[in-house]
GUDREN-975521 format. One record per residue (C-alpha): residue in three letters; y negated, z negated, x. Coordinates in steps of 0.001 Angstrom, whole numbers, plus 500000, padded with zeros to 6 digits. Example, Ala and Ser with C-alpha at 12.3 -4.5 7.8 and 13.67 -1.06 7.14 Angstrom:
<atoms>
Ala504500492200512300/Ser501060492860513670/
</atoms>
This chain:
<atoms>
Met848566246426459193/Val848232250523460248/Arg848974252914457416/Leu850513256620457006/Ser848776259197454722/Arg850616262361453241/Ala849536264921450626/Phe851245264155447285/Asp850925267005444763/Phe852300266685440939/Glu851633268458437828/Gly849259267152435623/Ser849250266742431799/Gln848070270146431208/Gly850935271740433435/His848530272527436226/Arg849124271381440027/Leu846864268174440506/Ala846248267546444446/Gly847073263922445608/Arg846986261930448626/Leu849867259071449288/Asp848428256364451603/Leu851253254204452798/Pro851473250975454807/Ala853667251738457944/Thr856309248795456718/Glu858008248735453232/Pro855463248597450660/Val854493245344448736/Ala853876247333445714/Thr852569250675444629/Ala849231251466443059/Leu847258254288441515/Phe843512254840442091/Ala841158256798439663/His838068258207441009/Cys834625258449439342/Phe833667260828436882/Thr831503262636439734/Cys833872262079442604/Asn837125263190443850/Lys840162261569445896/Asp838299262254448888/Tyr835097260516448123/His834115257754450784/Ala834536254763448296/Ser838096256278446862/Ala839491257052450283/Arg838191253664452151/Ile839564251632449022/Ser843040253014448809/Arg843243253183452759/Gly842117249370453031/Leu844877248575450215/Ala847524250483452352/Glu846607248404455166/Arg847513245314453246/Gly850588246782452347/Phe850245248746449088/Ala851321252346448593/Val848857253805446768/Leu848349257329445220/Arg844875258909444783/Phe844197262482443183/Asp841773264971442043/Phe841759265209438109/Thr842167268710436474/Gly839495270891437734/Leu837954268673440149/Gly838395268389444071/Asn841366270296445021/Ser843039270578441813/Ala843938273367439685/Gly842673273991436123/Asp839249274160434522/Phe837156271069434477/Ala835506272394431200/Asn838633272137429583/Thr839259268309430132/Asn837674265425428616/Phe838378261558428651/Ser841933261770426970/Ser843203264374429424/Asn842088262302432239/Val844220259223430976/Ala847158261626430462/Asp846609262949433934/Leu846701259294434951/Val850141258443433237/Ala851465261857434792/Ala850529260659438032/Ala852295257335437497/Arg855420258959436495/Ala855325261321439550/Leu854768258404441694/Gly857525256308439886/Ala859734259301440697/Ala859005259427444333/Leu858641255783445114/Ala858265253417442447/Pro856125253130439248/Pro852708251537439847/Arg852036247826439575/Leu848531248205439991/Leu845858250358438455/Ile842293250545440221/Gly839527252473438653/His836034253397439827/Ser833362253931437083/Leu834839256268434512/Gly838182255716436467/Gly838076252347435228/Ala837848252645431699/Ala840282255439432133/Val842725252804433534/Ile842388250152431127/Arg843368252901428566/Ala846414254379430681/Ala847751250443431176/Ala848564250502427210/Thr851204253544427802/Leu852341252431431225/Pro854488248714430669/Glu855121248815434476/Val851716248249435366/Gly851378244507436172/Ala847437244159436825/Val844372246427436348/Ala841188246583438355/Thr837780248189437841/Ile834958248883439933/Ala831270249763438145/Ala833268250685435122/Pro831436250991431562/Phe832648249335428834/Asp832982252508426710/Pro833392256036427982/Gly830639256973425492/His828399255115427716/Ile828166258818429453/Arg826591260308426417/Trp823062259783428298/Leu824284263182430386/Val823518265406427613/Glu820729263687425819/Gly818398266261424700/Arg820691268974424805/Glu822289268538421785/Ala821149271608419911/Glu822748273514422921/Ile825837272290422717/Ala825884272778419178/Glu825041276574419457/Thr827190277361422369/Gly829737274805422376/Arg828631273521426271/Thr825862272662428580/Leu825671272191432262/Val824550268723433720/Ser823638268148437262/Ile824910265066438925/Ala824511264391442474/Gly823567267802443124/Arg826844269124441819/Ser826770271079438177/Phe829246269941435538/Pro830137271672432272/Ile830017269386429298/Thr831640270947426243/Arg831462270114422572/Gln834916268808422400/Phe834450266395425586/Val831457264669423400/Glu833468264359420715/Asp836432262986422532/Ile834409259927424291/Gly833386258952420734/Thr836921258562419658/His837771255908422339/Arg836979252228421182/Met837735249966424010/Glu837691246600422226/Gly841033246636420629/Thr842333248122424073/Leu841111245174426030/Glu842314242833423586/Gly845671244008423844/Leu845727244550427890/Gly848068241845428142/Arg847871242140432097/Pro845553240059434581/Leu842301242040434730/Leu839782242028437686/Val836193243137437020/Met833848244106439997/His830216245154439423/Asp826967245119441111/Pro824529243161439334/Ala821806245706440064/Asp823903248741439229/Ala821494251084438029/Thr823851253718436477/Val826419251543434539/Arg824276248268433910/Ile826109244654434591/Glu825886244312430668/Asn829248246637430780/Ala830982244073432629/Asp829821241463430453/Leu831207243228427400/Ile834632244265429483/Leu835089240527429920/Ala834247239538426677/Ala836519241632424958/Ala839766241159427328/Arg841970238219426979/His842833235640429908/Pro843866236055432709/Lys840603237700433504/Ser838266237445436654/Phe835106239011437688/Val833789239401441291/Ala830129240404442052/Ile829769243142444509/Pro825996242955445350/Gly824162245624447134/Ala827181247994446524/Gly825409250080444007/His827254252370441677/Met828893254543444181/Ala830056251554446587/Gly830017254100449300/Lys829306252152452265/Arg832211251342454257/Glu831714247338454549/Asp831543247432450709/Ala834835249397450396/Gln836605247172452835/Tyr835534244028450749/Ile836626245818447691/Ala839741246514449254/Glu840351242874450526/Thr839401241128447282/Val841797243575445047/Ala844630243004447646/Ala844336239500447578/Trp843778239199443584/Ala846603241577443229/Met849042239825445284/Arg848597236440443633/Ser848468238149440187/Leu852122240093440461/Gly853543237295442727/Leu854039239358445857/Gln854964238242448984/Ala852677239192452035/Ala854479241942454442/Ser856053240509457555/Lys853948240840460320/Gly856863240523463167/Pro858841243434464361/Arg860969244908461664/Pro864671244369461501/Gly867090247093462234/Val864780248838464658/Asp866032249973468436/Arg863779247490470229/Ser864301249827473368/Val862528252588471583/Val858748253711471220/Thr858063256134468798/Val854626257694468342/Ser853757259875465073/Glu850538261314463645/Thr849416259210460459/Gly848458262394458467/Glu844763261265458187/Gly843935264359460122/Gly841996263856463759/Tyr843847262166466298/Ala845143259112464803/Asn848838257827465682/Leu850999255492464928/Val852703253578467517/Asp856058251686466635/Ala856812249722469766/Gly860344248413468952/Gly859576247399465632/His856144246336466523/Leu853153248602464831/Leu849815249666466097/Thr847679252528466136/Ala846319255040468794/Asp843331257452468361/Glu840282258805470024/Pro836545257980469821/Ala834519259852467017/Asp832639261412469850/Val835663263582470714/Gly836789264561467123/Gly839010261192466629/Thr838516258471464073/Asp838363255541466315/Thr841085253689464258/Gly842750252310467568/Pro842474252652471320/Asn842748255555473012/Pro845903256334475325/Tyr844448255676478478/Lys842992251936476917/Leu846886251738475860/Leu847803252206479493/Leu845043249674480867/Ala846301246945478142/Ala850412247696479557/Leu849292247093483011/Gly846695243844482180/Ser849614242274479982/Cys852128242817482330/Thr849886241066485056/Ser849020238231483223/Met852808237783482002/Thr853938238127485577/Met851787235471486874/Arg852360233176484156/Met856267233466485000/Tyr855599232751488626/Ala853397229695487620/Asn855910228095485189/Arg858560228647487899/Lys856478226993490596/Gly855566224270488092/Trp851533224818488797/Ala849344223472486346/Val847489227024485794/Gly845007227373482993/Arg844136230653481177/Leu844962234123482661/Ser842526236887481683/Val842560240080483156/Ala840032242907482640/Leu840620246448483434/Thr838739249791484016/His839995253389484689/Asp837609256318486039/Lys838203259582487784/Val836757259580491213/Glu836309261652494217/Ala839524262447496133/Pro839627260961499800/Pro838788263304502525/Gly841410265586503133/Val843493265003499750/Arg843853267708497241/Thr844977267151493688/Glu845607269358490909/Asn842696267391488437/Ala839646269193487738/Gly836982268480490425/Asn839678267428492968/Lys839568263849491186/Val842089261111491365/Asp842351258146489211/Arg841296254869489828/Ile842289251477487669/Thr839932248561488522/Arg841733245499487720/Arg839487242038487778/Ile841477238934487376/Ala840372235431486260/Ile842544232350486917/Glu841101228969485350/Gly842025225455486482/Val843771226476490118/Asp841577225183492830/Asp844017225480495531/Pro843248228511497662/Glu846870229048498612/Gln847911229014495015/Arg845277231545494170/Ala846020233746496734/Arg849648233755496038/Leu849235234328492241/Met847060237492493287/Glu849911238706495503/Ile852409238233492430/Ala849854240300490243/Asp850541243192492392/Arg854197242893491927/Cys854230243202488064/Pro856906245793486630/Val854137248102485043/His851837247975488423/Arg855226249171490433/Thr856133252009487884/Leu852133253249488313/Met852277253080492179/Ser855620255142492232/Thr856405258502491326/Pro858010257922488014/Glu860390260976486137/Ile859711262028482821/Val862378263691481174/Thr861132265952477817/Thr863184267228475186/Leu862562269027472008/Glu864013267565468738/Glu864227268785465419/Pro861812267273463017/Ser863519264363460840/Ala863412265255457078/
</atoms>
C-alpha cells in the first residue's frame, strides 16, 4: 500500500511548538498510531521514519514527532525530563485525536518505549502498546552521568556525548528518572503489550525485556530481533519491525485490513497524480481508485519507491498489448498459453534527414519483445503479432495525441 506524508506541528506540554510528521495510508486508515523516538534520536532518524512509514503502508496513520528541544521542535532540551517527554506524548495524542482520531496504538523505541508505557496510563483510548529495545526503568540511563555526580551537584548540569552529539543532563533530569517505578505501571497497563528486543543489544541489555514481561500481565508477547542492535537502523530490520507490529496490532485491536481493490465512489475515468509529501520525486498515482507510486531512481535524486514515468508508459503499452492479444485469442477460441511482453525505451539517433526538438537530435525507440506460449501454428502466431500492433495504447502512441493542460486552484 502506498502512503502519504505531511508536516504535523502542535503545541507540546511546555507550550512550545513541536515538529511532527504524519505518515498516512493512501486509503482510509485502519487506525491511528503514535511513535516515540529514542533518547538520542528524532522523528527523522532512520528507524523512526522507516517504521512509521512501514506502518502507514499497512494501513495505519502514524504521528512521529520531535520531543521538546530536539530535532526541529522548539524549547530547550535542558529543561526537559522523562516526565515532560511523557507529557509531550499525551499532548501529541490529543492533537492527533483533534485532527484525525485518538491513537489506538503506541510504539516506542528505547527510552521512548518506557515513555509510551507510562503515557498509556493516561490515554484510555489506546488499545495496544509496542516497545522496541526499551529499558525496564527510565533510571537505566543513569550510566550517562556516572562519575559526574559531583559536577552535577555543584553546577546543576553536565554535558554528555551520545553518538557524537552533546546533550545537557540536569540535576532535575536525574532526579526525575528516579521517581518513575515501572512495576505498578506495567501491572496496571491493561492493554496488549508487544516487546521487541535484540538479545545481543549491548546498550539496553535483554534482561530489560525480561523484567518488562515479568511485570506486565497478559496479553503480552515477545519477538526477538536478532542483529538489529539497539538502534535498529538497518532498512531490513525496520521493515521487519513494521510488518510485525502491524500484524500484531491488527489482531490485538480487532481491525480489518484495508481493501486492496478500487476505492468506492471514485471517478474511474480520472487518473490523479500528486506528490506524497516525502520529498524527492515520489508521487501517488490514483488510477480510477487503484493506487500505485511513481518515483525516480536514487542516482537522479529520487527515492526509488516506484517506477519512473517512462517505466509506467512501457507498462501501459505492455499490458495493453497482452490484453488485446488475449481478447482476440478468446474470441477465436484459440488455446493460447501464457502471454508476456518485455519492453525497453531508448533515445537513439534520428534517421537521416529528420530533425527533432530533442537534445542531440534524438528520437524515442520502444523495443517490444512478445512471448507466446502454447501456440505452434505459424499462422496463429503471425496473426497474434499483427493484433499486438492494433492495441489501443500502441495506436495512441503512433498517432499525434492532443494534450490539453489547464491550471486548477489547489484543493483544501
